[in-house]
N, C-alpha and C positions, 0 to 999 in steps of 0.2 A: 596449907590453906591460907588464903589472903582475905582480909576484910578491912573495912574502913567505916568510921562513924561520920556520915555526911552532914547531919544536923543534930544540934543539941539545944534543947530549950527553944525550938523554933528558929534558931539562928544557924547559919552555915558554920560548920566546923572545919571544912577543908575547901580550898579554892579550886573546886572542880572546874574544868574548862569545857566550853561549848564550841564546836567546830561546825562549819558548813562547807560542803564540797559539792561539785556538780555531778560526779559519777561515783559509783561504787568502787571502780578501779582505783580511785584516789585514796580510799580508806587505808590501804596497805602502806602508804607513804606518810601518814600522820604520825605524830609522836605517840609513843606507847609508855608504859610504866618503866621501861628500862632503856629507852633510846629516844633521841630527838628525831624530828622529821627528816625524811630522806628523799632522794630523787627530786621531784619537782618542788619540794618544800625545803630541801637542803640549802643552807646559806641564807635563808630568810629568818631574820631575828624573831619573827612572830612564832616560829616553829622550832627554835633552837633550845629546846628544853624537854624534859620528860613530863608526861601528863599524869595526873593522879588517877587512881582507881575511881570509877564513877563518872568520869568525863563522858560527854556525849557528842555525837556528830549527826547532823541532819544531811541527808543525801538528796539532791534535787531530782535526779533520775528523769531527765527530759523524756517526754512522752509516756511517763508512768507515774505511779504514786510516790510520794515522799517516803523515805525510809529513815529510821532512827537506829543508831548504833550506840552501844555503851561500852566503855573500856573496862576490861577485867584484867587480872594479873596475867592471863594467857593471851590477851589481845582483844581486838574489837569484835563484838558480837551483835548481830541484828536483834532488835527488840520486837 
């Protein structure tokens, strides 16, 4: 089981990250809790790290509604 304390006393406890991508297909390439960004994000210093549990990503989804994902220990999950 994995867990994390995101806020304490109304202040951030962890530096969770917020990402924005154009399509859902790009989610699979974002950093996760155990690897840095891959494919289209590989080699980009902005994605060369692991992301902490609780990080989020907004997906633009042209011609559709915005979607929001949150990062868990098992990967990205749509909210």
